[in-house]
gemmi code that builds the backbone of each chain (N, CA, C; Angstrom):
import gemmi

chains = {
    "A": [
        ("GLU", (-29.953, -19.005, 103.080), (-29.697, -17.645, 103.562), (-28.199, -17.343, 103.431)),
        ("PRO", (-27.837, -16.182, 102.873), (-26.421, -15.868, 102.710), (-25.737, -15.765, 104.065)),
        ("GLU", (-24.454, -16.171, 104.097), (-23.724, -16.096, 105.345), (-22.267, -15.750, 105.074)),
        ("VAL", (-21.613, -15.277, 106.127), (-20.187, -15.001, 106.068), (-19.443, -16.300, 106.353)),
        ("THR", (-18.454, -16.599, 105.556), (-17.654, -17.808, 105.794), (-16.210, -17.416, 106.078)),
        ("GLN", (-15.539, -18.259, 106.859), (-14.157, -18.006, 107.216), (-13.358, -19.287, 107.126)),
        ("THR", (-12.124, -19.160, 106.675), (-11.199, -20.293, 106.659), (-9.819, -19.833, 107.103)),
        ("PRO", (-9.038, -20.701, 107.743), (-9.466, -21.992, 108.262), (-10.287, -21.822, 109.536)),
        ("SER", (-10.838, -22.902, 110.049), (-11.576, -22.799, 111.304), (-10.594, -22.745, 112.479)),
        ("HIS", (-9.448, -23.379, 112.304), (-8.431, -23.379, 113.354), (-7.063, -23.324, 112.698)),
        ("GLN", (-6.224, -22.425, 113.196), (-4.873, -22.259, 112.665), (-3.897, -22.279, 113.831)),
        ("VAL", (-2.934, -23.150, 113.739), (-1.877, -23.190, 114.751), (-0.598, -22.734, 114.080)),
        ("THR", (0.102, -21.799, 114.703), (1.315, -21.271, 114.098), (2.355, -21.008, 115.185)),
        ("GLN", (3.595, -20.942, 114.758), (4.657, -20.645, 115.718), (4.877, -19.151, 115.795)),
        ("MET", (5.267, -18.705, 116.958), (5.564, -17.293, 117.190), (6.521, -16.798, 116.102)),
        ("GLY", (6.239, -15.618, 115.577), (7.098, -15.031, 114.557), (6.684, -15.350, 113.129)),
        ("GLN", (5.796, -16.321, 112.975), (5.341, -16.677, 111.633), (4.230, -15.746, 111.172)),
        ("GLU", (4.074, -15.674, 109.876), (2.984, -14.893, 109.280), (1.760, -15.784, 109.112)),
        ("VAL", (0.593, -15.224, 109.365), (-0.649, -15.957, 109.112), (-1.590, -15.080, 108.301)),
        ("ILE", (-2.378, -15.722, 107.480), (-3.427, -15.035, 106.730), (-4.749, -15.727, 107.039)),
        ("LEU", (-5.675, -14.945, 107.544), (-7.012, -15.451, 107.834), (-7.934, -14.958, 106.721)),
        ("ARG", (-8.764, -15.860, 106.252), (-9.580, -15.536, 105.080), (-11.063, -15.494, 105.411)),
        ("CYS", (-11.746, -14.634, 104.709), (-13.168, -14.420, 104.928), (-13.832, -14.191, 103.572)),
        ("VAL", (-15.029, -14.715, 103.438), (-15.862, -14.363, 102.287), (-17.111, -13.693, 102.848)),
        ("PRO", (-17.207, -12.373, 102.728), (-18.381, -11.672, 103.248), (-19.628, -11.981, 102.429)),
        ("ILE", (-20.760, -11.528, 102.919), (-22.006, -11.673, 102.174), (-21.908, -10.829, 100.905)),
        ("SER", (-22.367, -11.373, 99.797), (-21.968, -10.851, 98.479), (-22.395, -9.411, 98.201)),
        ("ASN", (-23.521, -8.942, 98.675), (-23.937, -7.578, 98.355), (-23.563, -6.585, 99.458)),
        ("HIS", (-22.792, -7.033, 100.432), (-22.380, -6.132, 101.498), (-21.174, -5.314, 101.064)),
        ("LEU", (-21.069, -4.117, 101.644), (-20.017, -3.203, 101.226), (-19.033, -2.864, 102.345)),
        ("TYR", (-19.447, -3.090, 103.587), (-18.569, -2.822, 104.725), (-18.087, -4.148, 105.294)),
        ("PHE", (-16.812, -4.197, 105.614), (-16.228, -5.425, 106.143), (-15.443, -5.088, 107.400)),
        ("TYR", (-15.407, -6.067, 108.313), (-14.816, -5.826, 109.623), (-14.041, -7.064, 110.069)),
        ("TRP", (-13.047, -6.821, 110.906), (-12.425, -7.892, 111.684), (-12.532, -7.543, 113.162)),
        ("TYR", (-12.892, -8.538, 113.932), (-12.935, -8.438, 115.381), (-12.136, -9.627, 115.926)),
        ("ARG", (-11.741, -9.516, 117.190), (-11.139, -10.676, 117.812), (-11.694, -10.854, 119.219)),
        ("GLN", (-11.588, -12.087, 119.695), (-12.059, -12.397, 121.042), (-11.026, -13.315, 121.682)),
        ("ILE", (-10.274, -12.754, 122.611), (-9.358, -13.580, 123.397), (-10.202, -14.435, 124.329)),
        ("LEU", (-9.765, -15.656, 124.567), (-10.544, -16.620, 125.342), (-11.026, -16.022, 126.660)),
        ("GLY", (-12.337, -16.065, 126.844), (-12.920, -15.593, 128.095), (-13.111, -14.095, 128.172)),
        ("GLN", (-12.745, -13.388, 127.100), (-12.873, -11.930, 127.124), (-13.919, -11.473, 126.108)),
        ("LYS", (-14.141, -10.186, 126.077), (-15.181, -9.691, 125.180), (-14.635, -9.521, 123.763)),
        ("VAL", (-15.557, -9.388, 122.836), (-15.207, -9.205, 121.434), (-14.673, -7.786, 121.245)),
        ("GLU", (-13.543, -7.665, 120.552), (-12.904, -6.357, 120.357), (-12.807, -6.027, 118.877)),
        ("PHE", (-13.113, -4.815, 118.538), (-13.007, -4.338, 117.171), (-11.541, -4.204, 116.769)),
        ("LEU", (-11.227, -4.646, 115.570), (-9.877, -4.454, 115.033), (-9.872, -3.399, 113.930)),
        ("VAL", (-10.705, -3.612, 112.899), (-10.614, -2.765, 111.723), (-11.903, -2.833, 110.923)),
        ("SER", (-12.230, -1.726, 110.266), (-13.324, -1.720, 109.306), (-12.769, -1.307, 107.947)),
        ("PHE", (-13.439, -1.756, 106.898), (-12.895, -1.616, 105.528), (-14.045, -1.319, 104.599)),
        ("TYR", (-13.872, -0.270, 103.803), (-14.919, 0.127, 102.864), (-14.276, 0.739, 101.647)),
        ("ASN", (-14.786, 0.410, 100.482), (-14.315, 1.020, 99.244), (-12.807, 0.837, 99.081)),
        ("ASN", (-12.367, -0.368, 99.405), (-10.964, -0.765, 99.231), (-9.976, -0.019, 100.105)),
        ("GLU", (-10.456, 0.525, 101.203), (-9.510, 1.105, 102.139), (-10.014, 0.984, 103.564)),
        ("ILE", (-9.080, 1.110, 104.498), (-9.435, 1.030, 105.907), (-10.233, 2.266, 106.290)),
        ("SER", (-11.407, 2.049, 106.933), (-12.225, 3.170, 107.418), (-11.800, 3.581, 108.818)),
        ("GLU", (-11.582, 2.569, 109.638), (-11.208, 2.840, 111.014), (-10.441, 1.645, 111.545)),
        ("LYS", (-9.518, 1.887, 112.447), (-8.810, 0.787, 113.082), (-8.616, 1.088, 114.559)),
        ("SER", (-8.499, 0.038, 115.336), (-8.317, 0.214, 116.771), (-6.826, 0.240, 117.100)),
        ("GLU", (-6.559, 0.473, 118.376), (-5.164, 0.486, 118.834), (-4.510, -0.882, 118.696)),
        ("ILE", (-5.341, -1.917, 118.722), (-4.806, -3.272, 118.586), (-4.210, -3.463, 117.193)),
        ("PHE", (-4.807, -2.845, 116.216), (-4.448, -3.037, 114.812), (-3.193, -2.218, 114.505)),
        ("ASP", (-2.042, -2.770, 114.915), (-0.787, -2.042, 114.699), (-0.152, -2.471, 113.371)),
        ("ASP", (1.116, -2.106, 113.198), (1.792, -2.351, 111.912), (1.939, -3.828, 111.568)),
        ("GLN", (1.724, -4.695, 112.544), (1.819, -6.128, 112.280), (0.582, -6.660, 111.558)),
        ("PHE", (-0.475, -5.869, 111.551), (-1.727, -6.298, 110.948), (-1.938, -5.588, 109.615)),
        ("SER", (-2.545, -6.278, 108.693), (-2.981, -5.637, 107.455), (-4.214, -6.375, 106.945)),
        ("VAL", (-4.995, -5.661, 106.153), (-6.186, -6.261, 105.545), (-6.139, -5.991, 104.047)),
        ("GLU", (-6.819, -6.871, 103.336), (-6.816, -6.763, 101.890), (-8.080, -7.393, 101.337)),
        ("ARG", (-8.543, -6.809, 100.230), (-9.627, -7.447, 99.484), (-9.029, -7.775, 98.126)),
        ("PRO", (-8.418, -8.933, 98.009), (-7.627, -9.256, 96.820), (-8.456, -9.461, 95.550)),
        ("ASP", (-9.742, -9.767, 95.740), (-10.607, -9.949, 94.567), (-12.007, -9.537, 94.985)),
        ("GLY", (-12.995, -9.855, 94.183), (-14.343, -9.383, 94.473), (-15.061, -10.109, 95.582)),
        ("SER", (-14.433, -11.177, 96.124), (-15.177, -11.932, 97.123), (-14.428, -12.115, 98.441)),
        ("ASN", (-13.116, -12.187, 98.419), (-12.382, -12.479, 99.645), (-11.973, -11.222, 100.392)),
        ("PHE", (-11.830, -11.366, 101.703), (-11.364, -10.287, 102.578), (-10.414, -10.952, 103.555)),
        ("THR", (-9.165, -10.498, 103.600), (-8.174, -11.219, 104.394), (-7.589, -10.336, 105.488)),
        ("LEU", (-7.179, -10.994, 106.558), (-6.446, -10.356, 107.647), (-5.095, -11.046, 107.729)),
        ("LYS", (-4.034, -10.268, 107.647), (-2.685, -10.819, 107.734), (-2.030, -10.320, 109.011)),
        ("ILE", (-1.411, -11.250, 109.714), (-0.580, -10.882, 110.857), (0.844, -11.254, 110.464)),
        ("ARG", (1.708, -10.250, 110.394), (3.042, -10.461, 109.807), (3.945, -11.335, 110.656)),
        ("SER", (4.006, -11.067, 111.917), (4.908, -11.790, 112.811), (4.143, -12.051, 114.101)),
        ("THR", (3.564, -13.229, 114.194), (2.635, -13.492, 115.287), (3.325, -13.539, 116.636)),
        ("LYS", (2.566, -13.079, 117.648), (3.038, -13.148, 119.033), (2.088, -14.074, 119.803)),
        ("LEU", (2.549, -14.505, 120.960), (1.704, -15.375, 121.783), (0.365, -14.718, 122.079)),
        ("GLU", (0.393, -13.414, 122.324), (-0.833, -12.708, 122.692), (-1.793, -12.501, 121.527)),
        ("ASP", (-1.389, -12.893, 120.334), (-2.323, -12.850, 119.202), (-3.268, -14.052, 119.201)),
        ("SER", (-3.020, -15.012, 120.081), (-3.911, -16.174, 120.175), (-5.306, -15.704, 120.560)),
        ("ALA", (-6.267, -16.009, 119.724), (-7.634, -15.525, 119.931), (-8.518, -16.129, 118.853)),
        ("MET", (-9.806, -15.878, 119.005), (-10.763, -16.182, 117.944), (-10.904, -14.911, 117.112)),
        ("TYR", (-10.748, -15.019, 115.807), (-10.854, -13.870, 114.920), (-12.141, -13.990, 114.114)),
        ("PHE", (-12.965, -12.969, 114.204), (-14.245, -12.959, 113.504), (-14.242, -11.923, 112.400)),
        ("CYS", (-14.715, -12.326, 111.262), (-14.974, -11.416, 110.158), (-16.459, -11.082, 110.180)),
        ("ALA", (-16.807, -9.876, 109.805), (-18.214, -9.492, 109.721), (-18.413, -8.615, 108.499)),
        ("SER", (-19.642, -8.553, 108.036), (-19.947, -7.646, 106.930), (-21.315, -7.031, 107.155)),
        ("SER", (-21.546, -5.892, 106.531), (-22.845, -5.236, 106.659), (-23.182, -4.483, 105.386)),
        ("ASP", (-24.482, -4.297, 105.206), (-25.002, -3.534, 104.081), (-25.520, -2.219, 104.647)),
        ("VAL", (-24.611, -1.282, 104.778), (-24.977, -0.036, 105.441), (-25.978, 0.763, 104.637)),
        ("GLY", (-26.110, 0.421, 103.377), (-27.085, 1.108, 102.543), (-28.500, 0.990, 103.060)),
        ("THR", (-28.772, -0.016, 103.888), (-30.111, -0.151, 104.467), (-30.307, 0.847, 105.601)),
        ("GLY", (-29.215, 1.462, 106.035), (-29.312, 2.393, 107.160), (-29.280, 1.712, 108.503)),
        ("LEU", (-29.168, 0.406, 108.516), (-29.277, -0.322, 109.775), (-27.946, -0.861, 110.284)),
        ("ASN", (-27.007, -1.114, 109.406), (-25.710, -1.655, 109.802), (-25.823, -2.886, 110.696)),
        ("GLU", (-26.690, -3.804, 110.346), (-26.681, -5.098, 111.030), (-25.441, -5.837, 110.554)),
        ("GLN", (-24.576, -6.145, 111.472), (-23.336, -6.815, 111.113), (-23.510, -8.313, 111.275)),
        ("TYR", (-23.173, -9.034, 110.234), (-23.296, -10.488, 110.237), (-21.904, -11.082, 110.341)),
        ("PHE", (-21.754, -11.951, 111.317), (-20.447, -12.489, 111.647), (-20.243, -13.881, 111.067)),
        ("GLY", (-19.012, -14.168, 110.727), (-18.640, -15.521, 110.342), (-18.429, -16.384, 111.569)),
        ("PRO", (-18.152, -17.675, 111.357), (-18.002, -18.610, 112.480), (-16.686, -18.441, 113.230)),
        ("GLY", (-15.756, -17.669, 112.660), (-14.499, -17.420, 113.358), (-13.376, -18.349, 112.958)),
        ("THR", (-12.166, -17.858, 113.130), (-10.948, -18.682, 113.010), (-10.253, -18.632, 114.360)),
        ("ARG", (-10.042, -19.819, 114.923), (-9.307, -19.867, 116.194), (-7.823, -19.906, 115.882)),
        ("LEU", (-7.114, -18.859, 116.259), (-5.670, -18.786, 116.036), (-4.942, -19.130, 117.321)),
        ("THR", (-4.071, -20.115, 117.239), (-3.253, -20.501, 118.387), (-1.796, -20.270, 118.017)),
        ("VAL", (-1.139, -19.407, 118.774), (0.277, -19.120, 118.536), (1.089, -19.807, 119.617)),
        ("THR", (2.014, -20.646, 119.204), (2.808, -21.415, 120.195), (4.257, -20.938, 120.230)),
    ],
    "B": [
        ("SER", (-12.802, 3.309, 129.204), (-14.040, 2.829, 129.830), (-14.795, 1.961, 128.826)),
        ("GLN", (-15.537, 0.990, 129.335), (-16.220, 0.050, 128.464), (-17.564, 0.620, 128.054)),
        ("GLN", (-17.930, 0.433, 126.791), (-19.152, 1.002, 126.284), (-20.362, 0.192, 126.712)),
        ("GLY", (-20.296, -1.127, 126.557), (-21.446, -1.955, 126.894), (-21.132, -2.861, 128.060)),
        ("GLU", (-22.026, -2.878, 129.036), (-21.856, -3.756, 130.180), (-23.148, -4.501, 130.394)),
        ("GLU", (-23.081, -5.826, 130.407), (-24.283, -6.601, 130.648), (-24.370, -7.023, 132.105)),
        ("ASP", (-25.599, -7.184, 132.555), (-25.779, -7.852, 133.836), (-27.076, -8.644, 133.772)),
        ("PRO", (-27.195, -9.786, 134.436), (-26.100, -10.333, 135.238), (-25.008, -10.932, 134.364)),
        ("GLN", (-23.899, -11.324, 134.961), (-22.845, -11.997, 134.215), (-23.273, -13.409, 133.854)),
        ("ALA", (-24.065, -14.019, 134.737), (-24.525, -15.384, 134.490), (-25.940, -15.542, 135.013)),
        ("LEU", (-26.701, -16.393, 134.344), (-28.111, -16.588, 134.656), (-28.445, -18.058, 134.430)),
        ("SER", (-29.079, -18.677, 135.416), (-29.479, -20.072, 135.270), (-30.977, -20.172, 135.513)),
        ("ILE", (-31.700, -20.685, 134.535), (-33.157, -20.755, 134.657), (-33.655, -22.119, 134.222)),
        ("GLN", (-34.884, -22.391, 134.567), (-35.537, -23.640, 134.185), (-36.177, -23.455, 132.816)),
        ("GLU", (-36.189, -24.512, 132.038), (-36.862, -24.482, 130.734), (-38.300, -23.992, 130.919)),
        ("GLY", (-38.710, -23.099, 130.036), (-40.060, -22.556, 130.123), (-40.123, -21.210, 130.825)),
        ("GLU", (-39.119, -20.921, 131.634), (-39.086, -19.618, 132.308), (-38.588, -18.541, 131.343)),
        ("ASN", (-38.768, -17.305, 131.764), (-38.255, -16.180, 130.988), (-36.866, -15.803, 131.480)),
        ("ALA", (-36.038, -15.326, 130.566), (-34.696, -14.856, 130.923), (-34.598, -13.387, 130.553)),
        ("THR", (-34.148, -12.577, 131.484), (-33.960, -11.150, 131.219), (-32.533, -10.758, 131.521)),
        ("MET", (-31.935, -10.065, 130.588), (-30.596, -9.548, 130.818), (-30.549, -8.086, 130.370)),
        ("ASN", (-29.659, -7.344, 131.004), (-29.598, -5.912, 130.789), (-28.241, -5.491, 130.254)),
        ("CYS", (-28.261, -4.364, 129.579), (-27.030, -3.816, 129.005), (-27.034, -2.316, 129.275)),
        ("SER", (-25.946, -1.807, 129.797), (-25.819, -0.365, 129.974), (-24.645, 0.127, 129.145)),
        ("TYR", (-24.744, 1.358, 128.703), (-23.687, 1.922, 127.879), (-23.459, 3.369, 128.279)),
        ("LYS", (-22.399, 3.953, 127.751), (-21.986, 5.256, 128.292), (-22.229, 6.424, 127.344)),
        ("THR", (-22.071, 6.225, 126.040), (-22.158, 7.354, 125.121), (-23.347, 7.193, 124.187)),
        ("SER", (-23.712, 8.254, 123.517), (-24.866, 8.238, 122.610), (-24.631, 7.265, 121.462)),
        ("ILE", (-25.689, 6.619, 121.054), (-25.575, 5.545, 120.062), (-26.467, 5.764, 118.850)),
        ("ASN", (-26.094, 5.140, 117.754), (-26.969, 5.039, 116.587), (-27.962, 3.894, 116.778)),
        ("ASN", (-27.428, 2.770, 117.237), (-28.269, 1.608, 117.464), (-27.594, 0.682, 118.450)),
        ("LEU", (-28.348, -0.292, 118.911), (-27.826, -1.299, 119.819), (-28.240, -2.650, 119.257)),
        ("GLN", (-27.325, -3.586, 119.261), (-27.593, -4.903, 118.674), (-27.316, -5.980, 119.717)),
        ("TRP", (-28.099, -7.027, 119.676), (-27.893, -8.180, 120.550), (-27.444, -9.366, 119.701)),
        ("TYR", (-26.468, -10.081, 120.250), (-25.926, -11.252, 119.579), (-25.935, -12.429, 120.540)),
        ("ARG", (-25.977, -13.627, 119.992), (-25.862, -14.865, 120.764), (-24.607, -15.599, 120.317)),
        ("GLN", (-23.932, -16.195, 121.263), (-22.752, -16.990, 120.950), (-22.833, -18.293, 121.717)),
        ("ASN", (-22.935, -19.389, 120.975), (-22.831, -20.690, 121.614), (-21.355, -20.965, 121.885)),
        ("SER", (-21.102, -21.790, 122.860), (-19.750, -21.992, 123.354), (-18.742, -22.245, 122.227)),
        ("GLY", (-17.740, -21.378, 122.123), (-16.678, -21.559, 121.144), (-17.088, -21.347, 119.696)),
        ("ARG", (-18.269, -20.809, 119.493), (-18.761, -20.659, 118.118), (-18.841, -19.182, 117.730)),
        ("GLY", (-19.422, -18.933, 116.558), (-19.539, -17.572, 116.060), (-20.673, -16.797, 116.706)),
        ("LEU", (-20.773, -15.546, 116.316), (-21.800, -14.643, 116.846), (-23.000, -14.639, 115.905)),
        ("VAL", (-24.147, -14.863, 116.477), (-25.384, -14.869, 115.677), (-26.149, -13.588, 115.980)),
        ("HIS", (-26.458, -12.836, 114.944), (-27.197, -11.587, 115.108), (-28.637, -11.893, 115.486)),
        ("LEU", (-29.108, -11.289, 116.583), (-30.472, -11.531, 117.047), (-31.404, -10.398, 116.656)),
        ("ILE", (-31.033, -9.189, 117.013), (-31.960, -8.083, 116.836), (-31.201, -6.760, 116.917)),
        ("LEU", (-31.654, -5.786, 116.153), (-31.091, -4.436, 116.184), (-32.201, -3.484, 116.568)),
        ("ILE", (-31.922, -2.581, 117.486), (-32.896, -1.551, 117.856), (-32.228, -0.203, 117.654)),
        ("ARG", (-32.922, 0.664, 116.946), (-32.383, 1.987, 116.661), (-32.545, 2.898, 117.866)),
        ("SER", (-31.803, 3.981, 117.889), (-31.844, 4.888, 119.030), (-33.201, 5.572, 119.175)),
        ("ASN", (-33.988, 5.646, 118.106), (-35.305, 6.289, 118.213), (-36.431, 5.274, 118.437)),
        ("GLU", (-36.051, 4.023, 118.674), (-37.042, 2.995, 118.981), (-36.997, 2.663, 120.455)),
        ("ARG", (-38.112, 2.231, 120.990), (-38.175, 1.928, 122.422), (-38.326, 0.435, 122.682)),
        ("GLU", (-38.930, -0.261, 121.740), (-39.151, -1.682, 121.954), (-39.200, -2.376, 120.600)),
        ("LYS", (-38.701, -3.620, 120.588), (-38.724, -4.388, 119.353), (-38.907, -5.859, 119.705)),
        ("HIS", (-39.632, -6.564, 118.850), (-39.894, -7.976, 119.089), (-39.399, -8.789, 117.902)),
        ("SER", (-38.940, -10.001, 118.217), (-38.610, -10.951, 117.154), (-38.813, -12.338, 117.730)),
        ("GLY", (-39.908, -12.958, 117.350), (-40.215, -14.292, 117.885), (-40.359, -14.247, 119.394)),
        ("ARG", (-39.530, -15.018, 120.100), (-39.595, -15.048, 121.562), (-38.691, -13.990, 122.207)),
        ("LEU", (-38.123, -13.128, 121.396), (-37.228, -12.100, 121.913), (-37.941, -10.758, 121.976)),
        ("ARG", (-37.684, -10.055, 123.077), (-38.202, -8.684, 123.216), (-37.049, -7.819, 123.707)),
        ("VAL", (-36.780, -6.763, 122.976), (-35.711, -5.848, 123.340), (-36.313, -4.488, 123.646)),
        ("THR", (-35.847, -3.880, 124.713), (-36.234, -2.508, 125.021), (-34.985, -1.640, 125.025)),
        ("LEU", (-35.206, -0.371, 124.790), (-34.113, 0.596, 124.804), (-34.586, 1.863, 125.501)),
        ("ASP", (-33.826, 2.296, 126.475), (-34.108, 3.538, 127.186), (-32.874, 4.427, 127.039)),
        ("THR", (-32.932, 5.343, 126.087), (-31.758, 6.170, 125.824), (-31.505, 7.180, 126.938)),
        ("SER", (-32.543, 7.515, 127.690), (-32.335, 8.462, 128.795), (-31.522, 7.813, 129.910)),
        ("LYS", (-31.692, 6.499, 130.069), (-30.925, 5.770, 131.075), (-29.723, 5.059, 130.453)),
        ("LYS", (-29.600, 5.157, 129.146), (-28.519, 4.483, 128.428), (-28.503, 2.997, 128.788)),
        ("SER", (-29.653, 2.373, 128.601), (-29.728, 0.953, 128.937), (-30.685, 0.239, 128.005)),
        ("SER", (-30.473, -1.065, 127.896), (-31.314, -1.919, 127.061), (-31.530, -3.222, 127.803)),
        ("SER", (-32.632, -3.882, 127.493), (-32.842, -5.209, 128.064), (-33.236, -6.175, 126.961)),
        ("LEU", (-32.857, -7.416, 127.155), (-33.241, -8.505, 126.254), (-34.019, -9.513, 127.078)),
        ("LEU", (-35.233, -9.785, 126.649), (-36.079, -10.778, 127.303), (-36.259, -11.950, 126.353)),
        ("ILE", (-35.981, -13.143, 126.853), (-36.266, -14.362, 126.104), (-37.415, -15.040, 126.825)),
        ("THR", (-38.529, -15.187, 126.147), (-39.687, -15.809, 126.798), (-39.700, -17.306, 126.533)),
        ("ALA", (-40.319, -18.022, 127.449), (-40.499, -19.474, 127.320), (-39.199, -20.148, 126.875)),
        ("SER", (-38.177, -19.999, 127.691), (-36.834, -20.443, 127.283), (-36.781, -21.950, 127.030)),
        ("ARG", (-35.838, -22.303, 126.155), (-35.611, -23.707, 125.804), (-34.160, -24.045, 126.081)),
        ("ALA", (-33.851, -25.313, 126.179), (-32.459, -25.729, 126.413), (-31.542, -25.172, 125.325)),
        ("ALA", (-32.072, -25.056, 124.093), (-31.263, -24.560, 122.974), (-30.919, -23.076, 123.110)),
        ("ASP", (-31.559, -22.382, 124.045), (-31.229, -20.967, 124.278), (-29.978, -20.818, 125.135)),
        ("THR", (-29.460, -21.915, 125.654), (-28.234, -21.866, 126.440), (-27.104, -21.322, 125.579)),
        ("ALA", (-26.545, -20.193, 125.999), (-25.533, -19.500, 125.203), (-25.084, -18.273, 125.981)),
        ("SER", (-24.122, -17.558, 125.408), (-23.770, -16.230, 125.918), (-24.429, -15.190, 125.037)),
        ("TYR", (-24.922, -14.140, 125.675), (-25.622, -13.082, 124.959), (-24.860, -11.774, 125.153)),
        ("PHE", (-24.632, -11.098, 124.037), (-23.849, -9.868, 124.067), (-24.653, -8.711, 123.497)),
        ("CYS", (-24.531, -7.558, 124.141), (-25.035, -6.361, 123.497), (-23.849, -5.666, 122.826)),
        ("ALA", (-24.128, -4.984, 121.743), (-23.097, -4.263, 121.002), (-23.682, -2.942, 120.561)),
        ("THR", (-22.961, -1.877, 120.787), (-23.463, -0.559, 120.440), (-22.685, 0.027, 119.273)),
        ("GLU", (-23.435, 0.676, 118.402), (-22.822, 1.456, 117.338), (-22.900, 2.907, 117.796)),
        ("ILE", (-21.746, 3.469, 118.051), (-21.705, 4.811, 118.639), (-21.881, 5.857, 117.550)),
        ("LEU", (-22.546, 6.946, 117.898), (-22.740, 8.048, 116.955), (-21.402, 8.490, 116.372)),
        ("ALA", (-21.412, 8.704, 115.073), (-20.233, 9.221, 114.368), (-19.007, 8.360, 114.598)),
        ("ASN", (-19.221, 7.048, 114.636), (-18.097, 6.176, 114.918), (-17.846, 5.177, 113.796)),
        ("ASP", (-18.317, 5.554, 112.618), (-17.947, 4.801, 111.427), (-18.311, 3.324, 111.507)),
        ("TYR", (-19.437, 3.041, 112.127), (-20.070, 1.726, 112.087), (-19.434, 0.642, 112.935)),
        ("LYS", (-18.324, 0.891, 113.630), (-17.766, -0.198, 114.423), (-18.683, -0.476, 115.614)),
        ("LEU", (-18.667, -1.722, 116.068), (-19.469, -2.131, 117.215), (-18.579, -2.284, 118.442)),
        ("SER", (-19.107, -1.837, 119.584), (-18.425, -2.039, 120.859), (-19.240, -3.037, 121.664)),
        ("PHE", (-18.608, -4.122, 122.039), (-19.297, -5.219, 122.703), (-19.121, -5.155, 124.210)),
        ("GLY", (-20.148, -5.642, 124.904), (-20.029, -5.855, 126.329), (-19.435, -7.216, 126.603)),
        ("ALA", (-19.310, -7.532, 127.885), (-18.674, -8.782, 128.301), (-19.619, -9.972, 128.229)),
        ("GLY", (-20.912, -9.714, 128.104), (-21.851, -10.802, 127.891), (-22.503, -11.348, 129.143)),
        ("THR", (-23.658, -11.960, 128.933), (-24.372, -12.701, 129.981), (-24.430, -14.151, 129.540)),
        ("THR", (-23.969, -15.041, 130.401), (-24.020, -16.474, 130.086), (-25.317, -17.035, 130.643)),
        ("VAL", (-26.150, -17.546, 129.767), (-27.456, -18.075, 130.152), (-27.430, -19.591, 130.053)),
        ("THR", (-27.834, -20.239, 131.132), (-27.956, -21.701, 131.138), (-29.413, -22.038, 131.370)),
        ("VAL", (-30.005, -22.783, 130.451), (-31.398, -23.203, 130.588), (-31.405, -24.678, 130.936)),
        ("ARG", (-31.927, -24.969, 132.125), (-31.938, -26.361, 132.614), (-33.199, -27.062, 132.139)),
        ("ALA", (-33.030, -28.267, 131.650), (-34.176, -29.032, 131.143), (-35.035, -29.559, 132.293)),
    ],
}
model = gemmi.Model(1)
for chain_id, residues in chains.items():
    chain = gemmi.Chain(chain_id)
    for i, (resn, *xyz) in enumerate(residues, 1):
        res = gemmi.Residue()
        res.name, res.seqid = resn, gemmi.SeqId(i, " ")
        for name, pos in zip(("N", "CA", "C"), xyz):
            atom = gemmi.Atom()
            atom.name, atom.element = name, gemmi.Element(name[0])
            atom.pos, atom.b_iso = gemmi.Position(*pos), 0.0
            res.add_atom(atom)
        chain.add_residue(res)
    model.add_chain(chain)
structure = gemmi.Structure()
structure.add_model(model)
structure.setup_entities()
């Protein structure tokens, strides 16, 4: 069964460093998303991406964040200068909205720890 | 204000019993989706119910949706130890470009 994959599973970085989180969405999906979950809190929407551009972004997704689909398979989230409060689990998701259902399938997540 | 709120926050049941959890939301939706998350792991999609549907089944899962009350319930029948997880409802709001708004979740513990 096709699935969303994410790398790395765990990333430790120092405050102020840039990180790139990588995702490979399900191959025939057209909508891509990033969400995050701070430990013990609920999952929060960051950004949606369709047709090579951002469809919607939340207040969390400020100028420090960017997304890119560098080729036909990868979808990346970059945090330019990490802060302690960026420590969270980051989930990538994808959906095939053409079915009319928008079932979003999530990857296993990347745990980002900023020290 | 939060779109999805589950209750109870935590539920502990014996293996074989049924588990019911509820989700309430505030604004009109396209659909409501339930997800499971095992501790520290990813989100597994369980079931999607559209706003014009009232009930949906998938294996041991039964989901209801009452749009007049803006609420949904997830029933897990004949629970197993492997059902121990956190369960989240997520709503896709009308005209909201497909993003999902998640509730805080219900943590279910199934005792063997």
